[in-house]
All heavy atoms as an XYZ file, in Angstrom:
880
protein
N      48.987   -131.830    -21.762
C      47.579   -132.019    -21.677
C      46.841   -130.756    -22.169
O      45.711   -130.870    -22.698
C      47.305   -132.301    -20.156
C      45.803   -132.541    -19.873
S      45.414   -134.120    -20.592
C      43.735   -134.220    -20.296
N      47.456   -129.572    -22.002
C      46.751   -128.282    -22.496
C      46.661   -128.357    -23.964
O      45.581   -127.935    -24.565
C      47.549   -127.130    -22.096
C      47.575   -126.721    -20.671
C      48.321   -125.537    -20.398
N      48.273   -125.104    -19.061
C      48.783   -123.938    -18.575
N      49.323   -123.187    -19.365
N      48.730   -123.666    -17.280
N      47.692   -128.841    -24.683
C      47.642   -128.896    -26.109
C      46.529   -129.818    -26.594
O      45.897   -129.549    -27.635
C      48.922   -129.191    -26.697
C      50.029   -128.128    -26.654
C      51.344   -128.481    -27.196
C      52.345   -127.377    -27.048
N      53.692   -127.812    -27.556
N      46.436   -130.966    -25.873
C      45.410   -131.953    -26.275
C      44.010   -131.328    -26.169
O      43.190   -131.539    -27.059
C      45.549   -133.235    -25.456
N      43.786   -130.650    -25.067
C      42.434   -129.985    -24.837
C      42.163   -128.999    -25.932
O      41.132   -128.897    -26.526
C      42.328   -129.407    -23.453
C      42.378   -130.472    -22.434
C      41.088   -128.545    -23.324
C      42.543   -129.926    -21.040
N      43.192   -128.161    -26.193
C      43.075   -127.155    -27.269
C      42.822   -127.780    -28.621
O      41.842   -127.322    -29.341
C      44.345   -126.318    -27.244
C      44.423   -125.272    -28.354
C      43.558   -124.183    -28.214
C      45.151   -125.334    -29.523
C      43.552   -123.146    -29.185
C      45.201   -124.423    -30.485
C      44.402   -123.295    -30.336
N      43.601   -128.752    -28.996
C      43.351   -129.374    -30.283
C      42.030   -130.136    -30.392
O      41.336   -130.115    -31.489
C      44.510   -130.362    -30.528
C      45.820   -129.788    -31.001
C      46.968   -130.839    -31.049
C      45.816   -128.966    -32.203
N      41.591   -130.728    -29.254
C      40.215   -131.342    -29.306
C      39.118   -130.395    -29.607
O      38.290   -130.601    -30.467
C      39.941   -132.010    -27.981
C      38.635   -132.415    -27.787
C      38.163   -133.630    -28.467
C      37.622   -131.761    -27.068
C      36.875   -134.136    -28.366
C      36.335   -132.226    -26.913
C      35.949   -133.421    -27.566
N      39.186   -129.121    -28.978
C      38.155   -128.126    -29.215
C      38.333   -127.508    -30.667
O      37.294   -127.147    -31.277
C      38.140   -127.102    -28.128
C      37.490   -127.459    -26.922
C      38.128   -128.002    -25.870
C      36.056   -127.454    -26.891
C      37.398   -128.460    -24.691
C      35.341   -127.868    -25.776
C      36.054   -128.366    -24.684
N      39.531   -127.374    -31.054
C      39.741   -126.917    -32.521
C      39.103   -127.845    -33.451
O      38.374   -127.416    -34.396
C      41.242   -126.616    -32.787
C      41.447   -126.501    -34.244
C      41.701   -125.400    -31.998
N      39.451   -129.116    -33.262
C      38.868   -130.163    -34.240
C      37.364   -130.209    -34.117
O      36.551   -130.428    -35.174
C      39.496   -131.522    -34.000
C      40.947   -131.578    -34.380
C      41.576   -132.904    -34.019
C      41.195   -131.251    -35.903
N      36.878   -130.124    -32.927
C      35.367   -130.109    -32.629
C      34.719   -128.922    -33.369
O      33.640   -129.058    -34.010
C      35.122   -130.116    -31.132
C      33.705   -130.347    -30.723
C      33.379   -131.847    -31.055
C      33.548   -130.104    -29.201
N      35.381   -127.689    -33.309
C      34.820   -126.589    -34.024
C      34.899   -126.675    -35.495
O      33.908   -126.373    -36.169
N      35.948   -127.309    -36.057
C      35.955   -127.517    -37.465
C      34.905   -128.544    -37.836
O      34.210   -128.288    -38.912
C      37.440   -128.055    -37.842
C      38.390   -126.930    -37.682
C      37.393   -128.645    -39.253
C      39.906   -127.366    -37.816
N      34.698   -129.511    -37.047
C      33.649   -130.488    -37.330
C      32.233   -129.919    -37.331
O      31.376   -130.174    -38.168
N      31.982   -129.071    -36.332
C      30.712   -128.392    -36.174
C      30.488   -127.435    -37.376
O      29.462   -127.110    -37.768
C      30.558   -127.664    -34.879
C      30.094   -128.510    -33.733
C      30.658   -128.349    -32.483
C      29.078   -129.497    -33.994
C      30.233   -129.248    -31.495
C      28.734   -130.363    -32.931
C      29.260   -130.126    -31.670
N      31.570   -126.837    -37.818
C      31.523   -125.966    -39.043
C      31.211   -126.759    -40.332
O      30.502   -126.206    -41.213
N      31.674   -127.929    -40.402
C      31.552   -128.748    -41.601
C      30.087   -129.321    -41.651
O      29.551   -129.410    -42.752
C      32.553   -129.923    -41.598
C      32.283   -130.805    -42.744
C      32.687   -130.482    -44.041
C      31.742   -132.057    -42.527
C      32.535   -131.420    -45.025
C      31.579   -132.998    -43.583
C      31.917   -132.645    -44.856
O      31.777   -133.477    -45.853
N      29.540   -129.671    -40.495
C      28.218   -130.365    -40.501
C      27.160   -129.569    -41.255
O      26.441   -130.207    -42.110
C      27.755   -130.693    -39.105
C      28.519   -131.924    -38.518
C      28.057   -132.077    -37.055
C      28.297   -133.132    -39.305
N      26.964   -128.332    -41.033
C      25.781   -127.680    -41.686
C      26.059   -127.354    -43.176
O      25.084   -127.237    -43.955
C      25.612   -126.354    -40.960
C      26.796   -126.139    -40.062
C      27.443   -127.490    -39.887
N      27.316   -127.434    -43.579
C      27.663   -127.094    -44.967
C      28.157   -128.332    -45.741
O      28.682   -128.203    -46.877
C      28.747   -126.057    -44.964
N      27.801   -129.595    -45.246
C      28.371   -130.755    -45.961
C      27.734   -130.946    -47.353
O      28.315   -131.647    -48.179
C      28.106   -131.984    -45.119
C      26.775   -132.336    -44.810
C      26.618   -133.573    -43.937
N      25.255   -133.859    -43.605
C      24.693   -133.521    -42.408
N      25.418   -132.900    -41.519
N      23.459   -133.732    -42.202
N      26.603   -130.428    -47.654
C      25.995   -130.591    -48.985
C      26.180   -129.389    -49.897
O      25.574   -129.331    -50.910
C      24.467   -130.887    -48.822
C      24.187   -132.134    -48.103
O      25.035   -133.156    -48.208
N      23.212   -132.213    -47.304
N      26.948   -128.496    -49.463
C      27.250   -127.206    -50.228
C      28.522   -127.305    -50.979
O      29.238   -128.357    -50.948
C      27.238   -125.980    -49.314
C      25.820   -125.644    -48.747
O      24.820   -125.963    -49.386
O      25.795   -125.190    -47.602
N      28.854   -126.240    -51.723
C      30.206   -126.183    -52.429
C      31.321   -126.120    -51.503
O      31.215   -125.860    -50.196
C      30.170   -124.879    -53.294
C      29.219   -124.920    -54.484
O      28.861   -126.146    -54.786
O      28.825   -123.919    -54.948
N      32.503   -126.363    -52.041
C      33.722   -126.440    -51.158
C      34.073   -125.009    -50.590
O      34.602   -124.987    -49.518
C      34.917   -126.874    -52.030
C      34.980   -128.401    -52.016
C      34.689   -129.233    -52.993
C      35.392   -129.235    -50.935
N      34.758   -130.494    -52.679
C      35.254   -130.526    -51.336
C      35.793   -128.971    -49.625
C      35.597   -131.607    -50.529
C      36.135   -130.061    -48.865
C      36.007   -131.318    -49.363
N      33.765   -123.988    -51.330
C      34.015   -122.668    -50.700
C      33.157   -122.401    -49.472
O      33.718   -121.834    -48.450
N      31.930   -122.870    -49.499
C      31.063   -122.672    -48.295
C      31.583   -123.582    -47.171
O      31.667   -123.186    -45.995
C      29.570   -122.924    -48.640
C      28.768   -122.848    -47.394
C      29.068   -121.920    -49.700
N      31.962   -124.810    -47.515
C      32.436   -125.773    -46.469
C      33.719   -125.174    -45.838
O      33.796   -125.171    -44.632
C      32.792   -127.059    -47.209
C      31.640   -127.850    -47.602
C      32.125   -129.197    -48.090
N      31.097   -129.909    -48.928
C      31.332   -130.886    -49.664
N      32.481   -131.436    -49.733
N      30.243   -131.449    -50.415
N      34.633   -124.764    -46.599
C      35.853   -124.153    -46.060
C      35.525   -122.931    -45.233
O      36.138   -122.794    -44.159
C      36.950   -123.899    -47.196
C      37.356   -125.230    -47.718
C      38.064   -123.119    -46.639
C      38.309   -125.097    -48.965
N      34.699   -122.065    -45.745
C      34.376   -120.873    -44.881
C      33.739   -121.280    -43.564
O      34.047   -120.733    -42.489
N      32.869   -122.189    -43.577
C      32.186   -122.677    -42.330
C      33.231   -123.377    -41.379
O      33.106   -123.233    -40.146
C      30.972   -123.597    -42.575
C      29.811   -122.905    -43.298
S      29.055   -121.589    -42.123
C      28.269   -122.735    -41.005
N      34.189   -124.101    -41.989
C      35.173   -124.750    -41.081
C      36.049   -123.769    -40.528
O      36.573   -123.899    -39.342
C      35.853   -125.792    -42.011
C      34.964   -126.963    -42.349
S      35.693   -128.069    -43.639
C      37.297   -128.589    -42.977
N      36.361   -122.691    -41.254
C      37.250   -121.625    -40.698
C      36.566   -120.899    -39.551
O      37.120   -120.681    -38.537
C      37.686   -120.558    -41.824
C      38.238   -119.392    -41.134
C      38.657   -121.245    -42.749
N      35.240   -120.706    -39.656
C      34.493   -120.091    -38.536
C      34.462   -121.019    -37.355
O      34.625   -120.607    -36.236
C      33.091   -119.693    -39.073
C      32.231   -119.329    -37.873
C      33.132   -118.617    -40.050
N      34.259   -122.339    -37.609
C      34.258   -123.285    -36.602
C      35.682   -123.382    -35.895
O      35.771   -123.490    -34.647
N      36.760   -123.255    -36.708
C      38.110   -123.187    -36.166
C      38.321   -122.015    -35.222
O      38.917   -122.212    -34.222
C      38.998   -123.125    -37.411
C      40.467   -122.927    -36.938
C      41.219   -123.892    -36.428
C      41.044   -121.646    -37.004
C      42.524   -123.709    -36.016
C      42.290   -121.344    -36.730
C      43.103   -122.419    -36.160
N      37.748   -120.937    -35.646
C      37.907   -119.644    -34.794
C      37.256   -119.885    -33.407
O      37.785   -119.585    -32.396
C      37.433   -118.483    -35.493
C      38.285   -118.006    -36.756
C      37.528   -116.872    -37.418
C      39.661   -117.628    -36.252
N      35.953   -120.312    -33.422
C      35.237   -120.486    -32.280
C      35.830   -121.614    -31.456
O      35.997   -121.445    -30.177
C      33.734   -120.841    -32.604
C      32.914   -119.533    -32.842
C      32.648   -119.201    -34.140
C      32.456   -118.837    -31.810
C      31.942   -118.085    -34.403
C      31.713   -117.678    -32.051
C      31.542   -117.353    -33.354
N      36.214   -122.730    -31.966
C      36.826   -123.892    -31.340
C      38.154   -123.450    -30.697
O      38.499   -123.828    -29.563
N      38.963   -122.593    -31.464
C      40.218   -122.137    -30.897
C      40.036   -121.247    -29.697
O      40.753   -121.335    -28.759
N      39.020   -120.388    -29.725
C      38.718   -119.465    -28.714
C      38.304   -120.227    -27.423
O      38.763   -120.012    -26.314
C      37.780   -118.466    -29.100
N      37.388   -121.118    -27.654
C      36.833   -121.911    -26.509
C      37.937   -122.825    -25.899
O      38.134   -122.956    -24.743
C      35.642   -122.707    -26.948
C      34.496   -121.741    -27.252
C      35.158   -123.654    -25.837
C      33.270   -122.420    -27.833
N      38.719   -123.457    -26.783
C      39.731   -124.423    -26.354
C      40.888   -123.684    -25.654
O      41.411   -124.141    -24.601
N      41.239   -122.529    -26.182
C      42.281   -121.695    -25.563
C      41.791   -121.194    -24.183
O      42.625   -121.157    -23.294
N      40.497   -120.838    -24.048
C      40.041   -120.434    -22.798
C      40.002   -121.470    -21.685
O      40.369   -121.313    -20.546
N      39.508   -122.690    -22.185
C      39.397   -123.778    -21.209
C      40.741   -124.387    -20.848
O      40.865   -124.795    -19.723
C      38.506   -124.869    -21.821
C      36.974   -124.485    -21.945
C      36.228   -125.615    -22.549
C      36.428   -124.155    -20.589
N      41.650   -124.352    -21.772
C      42.976   -124.945    -21.471
C      43.964   -123.929    -20.928
O      45.098   -124.253    -20.563
C      43.629   -125.612    -22.764
O      43.814   -124.623    -23.697
N      43.455   -122.689    -20.825
C      44.316   -121.581    -20.388
C      45.667   -121.437    -21.052
O      46.710   -121.225    -20.468
C      44.541   -121.741    -18.875
C      43.197   -121.615    -18.084
C      43.479   -121.824    -16.597
O      44.560   -122.122    -16.141
N      42.470   -121.675    -15.814
N      45.593   -121.569    -22.371
C      46.845   -121.446    -23.129
C      47.440   -120.041    -23.095
O      48.638   -119.855    -23.019
C      46.617   -121.869    -24.601
C      46.376   -123.443    -24.532
C      47.709   -121.472    -25.528
C      46.986   -124.193    -25.637
N      46.569   -118.993    -23.143
C      47.053   -117.675    -23.137
C      47.284   -117.070    -21.790
O      47.618   -115.938    -21.750
N      47.173   -117.858    -20.737
C      47.357   -117.335    -19.416
C      48.840   -117.006    -19.164
O      49.729   -117.875    -19.557
C      46.948   -118.358    -18.355
C      46.985   -117.945    -16.925
C      46.460   -118.996    -16.035
C      46.609   -118.568    -14.586
N      46.178   -119.474    -13.647
N      49.148   -115.896    -18.643
C      50.568   -115.530    -18.440
C      51.152   -116.287    -17.316
O      50.532   -116.445    -16.327
C      50.686   -114.102    -18.219
O      50.042   -113.655    -17.048
N      52.343   -116.849    -17.502
C      53.064   -117.577    -16.484
C      53.903   -116.650    -15.687
O      54.345   -115.552    -16.182
C      53.986   -118.583    -17.173
C      53.257   -119.598    -18.012
C      52.319   -120.441    -17.260
O      52.606   -120.850    -16.103
N      51.153   -120.700    -17.815
N      54.091   -116.857    -14.382
C      54.871   -115.979    -13.627
C      56.281   -116.048    -14.065
O      56.873   -117.018    -14.431
C      54.755   -116.606    -12.139
C      54.394   -118.001    -12.384
C      53.531   -118.036    -13.618
N      56.894   -114.886    -14.133
C      58.248   -114.790    -14.552
C      59.251   -115.302    -13.494
O      59.034   -115.069    -12.249
C      58.657   -113.204    -14.713
C      57.938   -112.589    -15.951
C      58.344   -111.081    -15.976
C      58.200   -113.279    -17.225
N      60.192   -116.097    -13.970
C      61.103   -116.672    -13.024
C      62.240   -115.702    -12.577
O      62.698   -115.740    -11.495
C      61.771   -117.902    -13.720
C      60.810   -118.958    -14.055
C      61.452   -119.994    -14.923
N      60.386   -120.811    -15.478
C      60.226   -122.130    -15.353
N      61.096   -122.779    -14.693
N      59.270   -122.737    -15.797
N      62.504   -114.792    -13.538
C      63.519   -113.827    -13.256
C      62.981   -112.455    -13.636
O      62.488   -112.282    -14.691
C      64.760   -114.182    -14.114
C      65.965   -113.553    -13.660
C      67.236   -114.167    -14.287
N      66.908   -114.351    -15.765
C      67.933   -114.214    -16.692
N      69.045   -113.881    -16.387
N      67.573   -114.366    -17.946
N      63.205   -111.423    -12.817
C      62.767   -110.089    -13.022
C      63.693   -109.471    -14.058
O      64.920   -109.576    -13.969
C      62.687   -109.356    -11.760
C      62.076   -107.932    -11.853
C      61.979   -107.323    -10.589
N      63.160   -106.912    -10.046
C      63.843   -105.706    -10.281
N      63.326   -104.850    -11.122
N      64.978   -105.486     -9.785
N      63.185   -108.819    -15.050
C      63.959   -108.148    -15.976
C      64.516   -106.892    -15.496
O      63.759   -106.063    -14.856
C      63.149   -107.837    -17.314
C      62.629   -109.132    -18.017
C      61.759   -108.795    -19.205
C      63.803   -109.964    -18.452
N      65.706   -106.482    -15.698
C      66.330   -105.318    -15.173
C      66.042   -104.087    -16.107
O      65.961   -104.238    -17.339
C      67.812   -105.462    -15.096
C      68.305   -106.588    -14.112
C      69.838   -106.614    -14.272
C      67.893   -106.252    -12.785
N      65.852   -102.930    -15.597
C      65.692   -101.745    -16.298
C      66.958   -101.239    -16.809
O      68.026   -101.729    -16.333
C      64.954   -100.639    -15.479
O      65.809   -100.314    -14.389
C      63.563   -101.136    -14.945
N      66.990   -100.252    -17.704
C      68.294    -99.626    -18.179
C      68.979    -98.994    -17.043
O      70.185    -98.955    -17.003
C      67.924    -98.716    -19.337
C      69.205    -98.165    -19.970
C      68.868    -97.226    -21.059
O      67.710    -96.978    -21.441
O      69.797    -96.604    -21.613
N      68.286    -98.414    -16.138
C      68.915    -97.680    -15.067
C      69.678    -98.682    -14.144
O      70.718    -98.359    -13.621
C      67.864    -96.884    -14.173
C      67.342    -95.733    -14.931
C      68.319    -94.650    -15.057
O      69.271    -94.458    -14.234
O      68.206    -93.814    -16.044
N      69.068    -99.873    -13.985
C      69.656   -100.852    -13.129
C      70.869   -101.498    -13.796
O      71.887   -101.929    -13.123
C      68.723   -101.946    -12.717
C      67.626   -101.408    -11.780
C      66.486   -102.401    -11.664
O      66.306   -103.258    -12.475
O      65.748   -102.242    -10.551
N      70.870   -101.656    -15.096
C      71.958   -102.244    -15.887
C      73.085   -101.401    -15.999
O      74.292   -101.683    -15.781
C      71.464   -102.701    -17.274
C      70.615   -103.893    -17.234
S      70.342   -104.531    -18.902
C      69.352   -103.227    -19.670
N      72.752   -100.060    -16.215
C      73.879    -99.062    -16.455
C      73.612    -97.833    -15.537
O      73.085    -96.819    -15.968
C      73.923    -98.520    -17.885
C      74.149    -99.672    -18.850
O      74.959   -100.595    -18.555
N      73.371    -99.713    -19.925
N      73.941    -97.992    -14.251
C      73.706    -96.812    -13.309
C      74.496    -95.628    -13.809
O      75.681    -95.794    -14.266
C      74.075    -97.287    -11.994
C      74.951    -98.494    -12.204
C      74.659    -99.043    -13.573
N      74.025    -94.437    -13.532
C      74.671    -93.284    -13.870
C      75.741    -92.877    -12.741
O      75.348    -92.707    -11.579
C      73.695    -92.023    -13.985
C      72.759    -92.327    -15.165
C      74.441    -90.739    -14.230
C      71.643    -91.362    -15.225
N      76.971    -92.832    -13.121
C      77.973    -92.524    -12.005
C      77.953    -91.095    -11.580
O      77.881    -90.214    -12.453
C      79.327    -92.813    -12.689
C      79.026    -92.754    -14.155
C      77.615    -93.066    -14.410
N      77.939    -90.822    -10.363
C      77.970    -89.449     -9.898
C      76.657    -88.711     -9.862
O      76.374    -87.907     -9.019
N      75.820    -89.056    -10.844
C      74.530    -88.379    -10.843
C      74.541    -86.914    -11.144
O      73.729    -86.209    -10.529
N      75.428    -86.445    -11.948
C      75.543    -84.965    -12.253
C      74.540    -84.523    -13.276
O      74.443    -83.381    -13.525
C      76.989    -84.712    -12.738
C      78.089    -85.011    -11.719
C      79.446    -84.747    -12.354
C      77.898    -84.149    -10.503
N      73.958    -85.452    -13.967
C      72.905    -85.101    -14.922
C      73.446    -84.727    -16.370
O      72.851    -84.017    -17.086
N      74.660    -85.134    -16.530
C      75.354    -84.712    -17.867
C      75.414    -85.903    -18.805
O      75.973    -85.759    -19.843
C      76.696    -84.196    -17.588
O      77.486    -85.190    -16.832
C      76.652    -82.937    -16.756
N      74.921    -87.081    -18.450
C      74.982    -88.180    -19.442
C      73.937    -87.915    -20.536
O      73.007    -87.173    -20.312
C      74.654    -89.528    -18.733
O      73.331    -89.612    -18.334
N      74.149    -88.684    -21.582
C      73.169    -88.469    -22.677
C      71.730    -88.838    -22.364
O      70.748    -88.387    -22.813
C      73.680    -89.274    -23.930
O      73.713    -90.670    -23.647
N      71.692    -89.923    -21.395
C      70.343    -90.341    -20.994
C      69.644    -89.290    -20.150
O      68.429    -88.914    -20.297
C      70.473    -91.601    -20.172
C      69.730    -92.712    -20.700
C      69.775    -93.963    -19.902
N      71.020    -93.983    -19.210
C      71.257    -94.766    -18.146
N      70.363    -95.650    -17.776
N      72.428    -94.812    -17.543
N      70.458    -88.625    -19.283
C      69.871    -87.491    -18.449
C      69.507    -86.347    -19.314
O      68.436    -85.712    -19.112
C      70.864    -87.079    -17.454
C      70.898    -88.006    -16.200
O      69.946    -88.812    -16.082
O      71.827    -87.914    -15.412
N      70.347    -86.035    -20.315
C      69.982    -84.927    -21.156
C      68.753    -85.121    -21.992
O      67.889    -84.288    -22.216
C      71.217    -84.576    -22.087
C      72.472    -83.994    -21.504
C      73.531    -83.907    -22.541
C      72.188    -82.667    -20.772
N      68.557    -86.354    -22.426
C      67.371    -86.793    -23.167
C      66.142    -86.742    -22.266
O      65.078    -86.384    -22.679
C      67.598    -88.117    -23.844
N      66.302    -87.217    -21.116
C      65.153    -87.257    -20.166
C      64.645    -85.904    -19.749
O      63.473    -85.614    -19.511
C      65.491    -88.105    -18.937
N      65.630    -84.917    -19.634
C      65.254    -83.583    -19.163
C      65.288    -82.525    -20.283
O      65.412    -81.337    -20.036
C      66.187    -83.127    -18.035
C      66.136    -84.095    -16.928
O      65.095    -84.518    -16.488
N      67.223    -84.353    -16.231
N      65.231    -83.001    -21.528
C      65.348    -82.044    -22.623
C      64.216    -81.004    -22.561
O      64.525    -79.792    -22.742
C      65.145    -82.905    -23.959
C      65.231    -81.915    -25.157
C      66.466    -81.567    -25.633
C      64.078    -81.586    -25.837
C      66.518    -80.687    -26.781
C      64.204    -80.721    -26.965
C      65.490    -80.387    -27.315
O      65.490    -79.503    -28.478
N      63.030    -81.329    -22.296
C      61.936    -80.311    -22.349
C      61.984    -79.374    -21.083
O      61.715    -78.223    -21.233
C      60.577    -80.924    -22.436
C      60.445    -81.768    -23.750
C      60.392    -82.989    -23.812
C      60.391    -81.221    -24.966
N      60.329    -83.386    -25.099
C      60.270    -82.276    -25.866
C      60.418    -79.898    -25.500
C      60.210    -82.134    -27.249
C      60.370    -79.737    -26.869
C      60.259    -80.834    -27.777
N      62.444    -79.931    -20.048
C      62.586    -79.034    -18.864
C      63.733    -78.079    -18.945
O      63.571    -76.858    -18.633
C      62.830    -79.957    -17.624
C      62.894    -79.058    -16.347
C      63.444    -79.891    -15.153
N      64.865    -80.133    -15.448
C      65.524    -80.994    -14.697
N      64.992    -81.767    -13.719
N      66.818    -81.207    -14.976
N      64.874    -78.562    -19.588
C      66.006    -77.639    -19.730
C      66.048    -76.948    -21.081
O      67.019    -76.205    -21.319
C      67.310    -78.531    -19.572
C      67.398    -79.219    -18.232
O      66.806    -78.622    -17.270
O      68.107    -80.173    -18.132
N      65.046    -77.094    -21.891
C      64.983    -76.510    -23.148
C      66.149    -76.646    -24.072
O      66.551    -75.802    -24.850
C      64.736    -74.925    -22.984
C      63.385    -74.673    -22.246
C      63.228    -73.162    -22.012
O      64.162    -72.401    -22.201
O      62.120    -72.812    -21.532
N      66.753    -77.934    -23.994
C      67.834    -78.298    -24.845
C      69.224    -77.925    -24.384
O      70.157    -78.300    -25.030
N      69.283    -77.151    -23.297
C      70.638    -76.795    -22.828
C      71.073    -77.793    -21.696
O      70.357    -78.387    -20.968
C      70.579    -75.425    -22.197
C      70.303    -74.342    -23.183
C      69.050    -73.767    -23.289
C      71.244    -73.872    -24.047
C      68.653    -72.747    -24.161
C      70.888    -72.881    -24.941
C      69.664    -72.337    -25.001
O      69.435    -71.322    -25.887
N      72.433    -77.962    -21.722
C      73.020    -78.849    -20.575
C      72.728    -78.156    -19.304
O      72.510    -76.947    -19.130
C      74.460    -78.919    -20.863
C      74.571    -78.505    -22.357
C      73.465    -77.678    -22.632
N      72.826    -78.956    -18.145
C      72.626    -78.336    -16.794
C      73.663    -77.227    -16.534
O      74.841    -77.332    -16.871
C      72.858    -79.515    -15.793
C      72.673    -80.719    -16.649
C      73.017    -80.348    -17.987
N      73.213    -76.141    -15.953
C      73.975    -74.994    -15.531
C      74.543    -74.250    -16.715
O      75.454    -73.490    -16.538
C      75.170    -75.412    -14.562
C      74.690    -76.247    -13.387
C      75.066    -77.523    -13.275
C      73.800    -75.634    -12.484
C      74.611    -78.312    -12.198
C      73.412    -76.449    -11.395
C      73.772    -77.753    -11.220
N      74.056    -74.516    -17.867
C      74.588    -73.801    -18.991
C      73.481    -72.957    -19.749
O      73.641    -72.350    -20.756
C      75.064    -74.731    -20.097
C      76.285    -75.595    -19.614
S      77.698    -74.662    -19.368
C      78.457    -74.783    -20.957
N      72.240    -72.994    -19.120
C      71.152    -72.352    -19.706
C      71.321    -70.768    -19.555
O      71.667    -70.288    -18.523
C      69.905    -72.667    -19.044
C      68.591    -72.266    -19.600
C      67.449    -72.881    -18.866
C      66.158    -72.428    -19.496
N      64.996    -73.022    -18.798
N      71.165    -70.034    -20.645
C      71.396    -68.512    -20.608
C      70.215    -67.993    -19.703
O      69.164    -68.521    -19.619
C      71.327    -68.056    -21.988
C      70.547    -69.131    -22.716
C      70.862    -70.448    -22.119
N      70.579    -66.886    -19.007
C      69.466    -66.233    -18.145
C      68.325    -65.684    -18.983
O      68.599    -65.226    -20.167
C      70.223    -65.114    -17.409
C      71.401    -64.866    -18.234
C      71.829    -66.186    -18.968
N      67.261    -65.598    -18.375
C      66.093    -65.023    -19.127
C      66.186    -63.549    -19.128
O      66.782    -62.880    -18.211
C      64.809    -65.396    -18.346
C      64.555    -66.902    -18.459
C      63.064    -67.204    -17.793
N      62.943    -68.612    -17.715
C      62.338    -69.356    -18.666
N      61.898    -68.734    -19.796
N      62.165    -70.647    -18.485
N      65.660    -62.880    -20.165
C      65.780    -61.402    -20.245
C      64.912    -60.797    -19.131
O      63.956    -61.308    -18.636
C      65.182    -61.042    -21.573
C      64.630    -62.275    -22.198
C      65.098    -63.436    -21.414
N      65.370    -59.637    -18.700
C      64.745    -58.983    -17.580
C      63.319    -58.595    -17.803
O      62.515    -58.724    -16.941
C      65.553    -57.656    -17.244
C      65.096    -56.929    -16.037
C      65.925    -55.785    -15.705
O      67.192    -55.791    -16.031
O      65.430    -54.765    -15.135
N      62.931    -58.131    -19.032
C      61.644    -57.734    -19.356
C      60.832    -58.792    -20.134
O      59.851    -58.449    -20.752
C      61.646    -56.482    -20.148
C      62.291    -55.266    -19.456
N      61.699    -54.696    -18.378
C      63.530    -54.633    -19.621
C      62.454    -53.696    -17.831
N      63.551    -53.743    -18.560
N      61.222    -59.931    -20.059
C      60.567    -61.023    -20.839
C      61.035    -61.157    -22.266
O      61.998    -60.550    -22.600
N      60.281    -61.955    -22.957
C      60.753    -62.259    -24.422
C      60.445    -61.065    -25.282
O      60.991    -61.022    -26.386
C      59.978    -63.455    -24.884
C      60.369    -64.704    -24.195
C      59.687    -65.822    -24.804
N      59.960    -67.106    -24.041
C      59.640    -68.302    -24.451
N      58.932    -68.442    -25.519
N      59.863    -69.344    -23.688
N      59.566    -60.151    -24.922
C      59.164    -59.083    -25.840
C      59.761    -57.755    -25.473
O      59.187    -56.736    -25.666
C      57.662    -58.976    -25.819
C      56.937    -60.257    -26.213
N      56.947    -60.800    -27.440
C      56.316    -61.263    -25.374
C      56.296    -61.928    -27.575
N      55.966    -62.262    -26.297
N      60.994    -57.766    -24.867
C      61.594    -56.494    -24.434
C      61.973    -55.579    -25.572
O      62.111    -54.363    -25.417
C      62.818    -56.805    -23.497
C      63.981    -57.388    -24.176
S      65.295    -57.834    -23.050
C      66.009    -56.173    -22.870
N      62.218    -56.135    -26.768
C      62.598    -55.278    -27.932
C      61.448    -55.031    -28.896
O      61.716    -54.606    -29.974
C      63.750    -55.952    -28.680
C      65.019    -55.995    -27.811
C      65.539    -57.216    -27.439
C      65.590    -54.876    -27.378
C      66.689    -57.321    -26.759
C      66.805    -54.921    -26.618
C      67.310    -56.158    -26.227
N      60.190    -55.383    -28.522
C      59.068    -55.039    -29.389
C      58.932    -53.610    -29.602
O      59.030    -52.823    -28.675
C      57.810    -55.724    -28.786
C      57.736    -57.224    -28.845
O      58.658    -57.789    -29.585
O      56.800    -57.834    -28.283
N      58.519    -53.326    -30.871
C      58.320    -51.826    -31.122
C      57.187    -51.222    -30.414
O      57.198    -50.067    -30.148
C      58.225    -51.669    -32.637
N      56.128    -51.924    -30.246
C      54.914    -51.391    -29.639
C      54.912    -51.412    -28.084
O      53.963    -51.187    -27.464
C      53.735    -52.030    -30.272
C      53.688    -53.567    -29.944
O      54.752    -54.113    -29.527
O      52.643    -54.244    -30.082
N      56.015    -51.730    -27.568
C      56.091    -51.865    -26.103
C      56.189    -50.484    -25.473
O      57.055    -49.647    -25.832
C      57.300    -52.655    -25.630
C      57.355    -52.932    -24.153
C      58.346    -53.971    -23.842
C      58.525    -54.128    -22.256
N      57.499    -55.026    -21.751
N      55.357    -50.200    -24.534
C      55.344    -48.883    -23.792
C      56.209    -49.031    -22.598
O      55.970    -49.830    -21.720
C      53.938    -48.452    -23.471
C      53.081    -48.232    -24.675
O      53.610    -47.788    -25.650
N      51.804    -48.441    -24.622
N      57.165    -48.169    -22.434
C      58.036    -48.209    -21.256
C      57.602    -47.108    -20.299
O      57.310    -46.076    -20.387
C      59.484    -48.043    -21.639
C      60.050    -49.192    -22.382
C      61.455    -48.921    -22.743
C      60.055    -50.474    -21.534
């Protein structure tokens, strides 16, 4: 029934587009029929609720639910990718210690 309502309004829009241009050239007729098609499709789709989302019958699983991380040690490639910016590219517990005086401890203009 939804498709019938949609097609009715599409054809009605094409007809309304043809009527004002019936005495013009074919290019104008086709252009007006396309505009009528667009308006009829929008109105028919809205009234027949063709674009309305249907409730999902089955919930889609996430990647974490499909492939759980065993142990949770944070060493899988997914964990490394997820925490790359936090760990600055180093694996967990492998990050070198920060220098005592900061990044600029060997600068020539540093006053000690």
